[in-house]
N, C-alpha and C positions, 0 to 999 in steps of 0.2 A: 108489447112492452112499451112503457112510457119513455119518450125520448129525454135524454139528459138535457137540462137547460144550457143553452149556448152562452158562454161567457164572452163579453165584448173584448175585442182585440185591444190590448193596452196601448200598442203603438198608434192605432187609428184614433183611439180616444185621446191620447196625448196630443196628437197633431190637431185634432179638432179643438181641443182646449186651448192650444197655443194660438190657433187662428182667431178664436173668439177673443182671447185676452189682448192679442195684438190689435185687433179691430177696435176694441174698446179704448185702448190706450191712444190709438191714432185719432179716434173720433173726438177726444177731449180737446185737441188742438186743431183738428181739421173736421168741423161738423159736416162739411159737404162731401166727405169721402164716400158715403153711401151712394150719393147721386152720381159721382164720378165713376164708381164701379159699375153701377147699373147702366149708365150711358155707354161705357166701354163695352159691356157685354152686348148691348143691343147693336151697336155699330159693328162689332166683330161678327155677330151672328148674321147680320145683313150681308156683309162681305163674304162670309163663309157660304151662306146659302146661294148667293149668286155664282160664286166660283164653282161650287159643286154641281149647280144646276146646268152649267155649261159643259160638264163632263158627259161623255157618251152614256146614255142610259135613258130609258123611256118609262112612262107609267109609274108603277109603284116603286120600282128600283130607283128611278131618278129622284122621286120624292124623298125616299128614305136616305139616299146619299146626301141630298141637300139639307135635310134636317140634321143629320150627323155632322156635316160640315159646319152648319150654323152653331151647333152646340160646342164643337171643338174650338172654332175661331172665337166665339163669344167668351168661352171660359178662359182661353189663353189671354185675350185682351183684358178681361177683368182682373186676372191674377197679376198681369204686368202693371196695370194702373194701381192696384192695391199695394203691391210691393213697393213701388216708387213713392207713393204718397205716405205709406206707413213709415218708410225710412226717413222721409223728409220730416214727418211729425216727430219721430223719435229724436232726430237731431235738434229740432226746435225745442223739445223739452229738456234736452241735456245741455243746450247752449248756456254758457256762463257758469255751469256748476263745476266744482272741483272734481277732477277725475274723469271729466267728459271725454278727453282724448283717449284715455285708457279703455273706456267702454267702447268707443268707436273702433279702436284698433283690434278689438275682438272679432271684427267682421272680416279681417284678412283671411284669405284661404289657407289651405294646407301649405306647408313649406315655410311658414313664418313662426317665429318664437317671440312672444310678447312678454315682457317683464315690467309690470306697472310699478311706479314709484320707487325707482332705484336711488333717487336723491330728492331732497326737499328742503324747504326753508320753514321757519316758524310762521311765515306769512302765507303758507299753503302754496307756494310756488313748487312745482314738482317736475321731475324729469322721468320719462318712461323710456324704455329701450325695446327696440324691435330688431331681431336678427333674421335676415332672409337673403334672397339672391343678391340684393345690392350691397350686402355687408351689414354693418352695424348702423342703425338709425336711432339717434337720440332725439326724442320729442319732448319739448318743454311746453308747459302751459302756466301762465301766471304773468307777473310783472316783467316786461322785457328787460328792464335794467338789472333786476336781480337775477333773472334767468341767464343773462350773458355770463356772469361770473360763475354761476352754478354749473352751466353746461360746459364752460371752458375747463373747469375742474374735472368733470366727468370725462371729458375727451382725453385729458392727460392721463387719467387713471387707465382708461381703455387702451391708449396707445402704448403704455408700458407693458400691458399684458398681451395685446394682439397688434403689434406694430405693423404687421404686413396686411392687416384687414382694412378695407376702406371704411371710413366713418363719416356719416352724414349728420347734419344738425337741422332740425325743423322746429320752428316755433308755431304752435297752434293758436290762432287768434284772428281777429279781424283788422289788425293794424297793417301798416305798410311793411312789406317783406314777410308777412306771416301767412299761414295757410288756414283758411276757415275750416271749422270742424266738419262741415258737410263734404269737404273736398279732401280731407286728410288721408283717408284710406286710398283714394285714387292717386293722390300725389305720391304716397309712399310706394304704391304698387308700380308706378311708372318710373321709379328711379332706375338708373342703368344697372343691369344685372352684371355683377362682376365676381360673384362667388359661386363656385360649384358645390354640389351637395356634400362631397367629401371634405371640402374646405370648411363648409359651414359646421360640420360635426366637430372639427378641430377647434373652431372658434368658440362653439358652445362649451366645449370641455375647458378651455382656458378661462372663459367667463365665470364658470362655476367656482374656480379658485378665487377670482376677484370678489364674487358675491359672498363667498364664505366669510369674508372679513366684515360684511354688513350684518351678519346674523344677530349681533347684539345691539344693533342700532334700532330703536323703536320707531315705528311709523308715526307720522304726525297725528295728533289727536284731533278729533272734530269730524267734519263732514266728509273728508276724503274717502276713507275706507267704506263707510256706510253708503255714500252716494254711488261709489263705484260698483258695489255689490248689487244695489238695486237696479242700476242702469244696465249692468250685464244681463240681469234676468229679463229686463224689458226687451233688450235687443235680441235675446235668444227666444223670446216669446214664452218664457216660463212663468 
């Protein structure tokens, strides 16, 4: 009987496609990324080969272990370098675009709830909100002078609904007292943890009531929604 043709694993195909698309995206702003990955693989392979060669084992067994160690260490080093340089390239491409902070915040791990563009001005200054272990984090991007008033208004609204929850304010940018886009996720993640999971559930429930009053407010027209959608896809490798 003829064997049925094997269909490719959709998950593996998707991962391979994501890797290729991420590499192409990164190469546009980092042409040397291929050389860095290759160099990291070679260096890691040498280290792995030497370490496994020193393990007990002689003849063919020692050679096999050394080759396996070289491949493991080389692949690990290459993936680490690829991940870091691809992330740096993605931040570089997003820098200065409306909605860049919202796209970067998508990289937060589980346990965080991100709500992009909860407030905005006609000049495309926006405020995003993240709820997590530190409490409520309001992230603004745009003109600092306009953001000051916009974020103050949002803080008052949130304090009326969740008065007992800690509220932090962060302005994303390269100016004094601001957090650069490339460090935004790390900065938010390192904020002091003050909210337990049960408390976070209660906070999210109260915020839904606050957000219900925003349902009839249109989002700003122009590049913000479009750019955010495209950048989220790039960051996720889709």
